[in-house]
C-alpha positions in Angstrom: 5.5 19.0 -14.0 2.2 18.0 -15.2 2.8 14.4 -14.1 3.7 15.8 -11.0 1.0 17.9 -10.3 -1.7 15.8 -11.7 -1.0 12.1 -11.8 0.8 11.9 -8.8 -1.4 14.1 -6.7 -4.3 11.6 -7.6 -2.5 8.2 -7.0 -1.2 9.6 -3.3 -4.9 10.5 -2.4 -6.4 7.0 -3.6 -3.1 5.2 -1.7 -4.0 7.5 1.3 -7.7 6.4 0.5 -6.4 2.5 0.2 -4.0 2.4 3.7 -6.7 3.7 5.7 -9.3 1.4 4.9 -7.5 -1.5 5.0 -6.1 0.0 8.2 -9.8 0.6 10.0 -10.8 -2.9 8.0 -7.8 -5.0 10.2 -8.5 -3.1 13.7 -12.3 -3.3 13.9 -11.5 -7.1 13.4 -8.7 -7.3 15.8 -10.9 -5.3 18.3 -14.2 -7.7 17.7 -14.0 -10.9 15.7 -17.3 -11.6 15.5 -17.1 -8.5 12.3 -15.6 -11.7 11.0 -17.8 -13.8 8.5 -19.0 -17.0 10.3 -17.4 -19.8 8.5 -14.0 -17.9 9.8 -14.2 -17.7 13.6 -14.3 -21.1 15.2 -12.9 -19.8 18.8 -11.9 -16.0 20.0 -8.1 -17.5 19.1 -9.3 -17.0 14.9 -8.8 -13.1 15.7 -5.8 -13.0 14.0 -7.6 -14.5 10.9 -9.1 -10.7 10.1 -5.7 -9.6 8.6 -5.8 -12.8 6.3 -9.2 -12.3 5.4 -8.7 -8.5 4.7 -5.6 -9.4 3.0 -7.3 -11.7 0.6 -10.0 -8.9 -0.7 -10.4 -7.2 -4.0 -10.5 -3.6 -4.2 -14.1 -3.0 -4.4 -14.9 -5.8 -1.6 -12.4 -4.2 1.0 -14.8 -1.1 -0.2 -18.4 -2.6 0.3 -16.7 -4.2 3.2 -15.4 -0.8 4.5 -18.6 0.4 4.6 -20.7 -2.5 6.3 -18.2 -2.7 8.8 -17.2 0.5 9.7 -20.2 2.7 8.6 -18.3 4.7 6.2 -18.2 5.7 3.1 -15.1 5.1 0.5 
């Protein structure tokens, strides 16, 4: 019971938060590729590279990018 109420609850909340951060970053980069680092943008067709950029982020970096790009706190 403790496992379900404490440990599982904790991981569920963190998983939802992580999914939200990743989803919002991905959509922000798809909507406005200019938000991507300049070295990743060569043309308008580079917009799909935002997914690769997000996929390669560490947790901490994604949280910092989310705050910078989406204006939200983690």
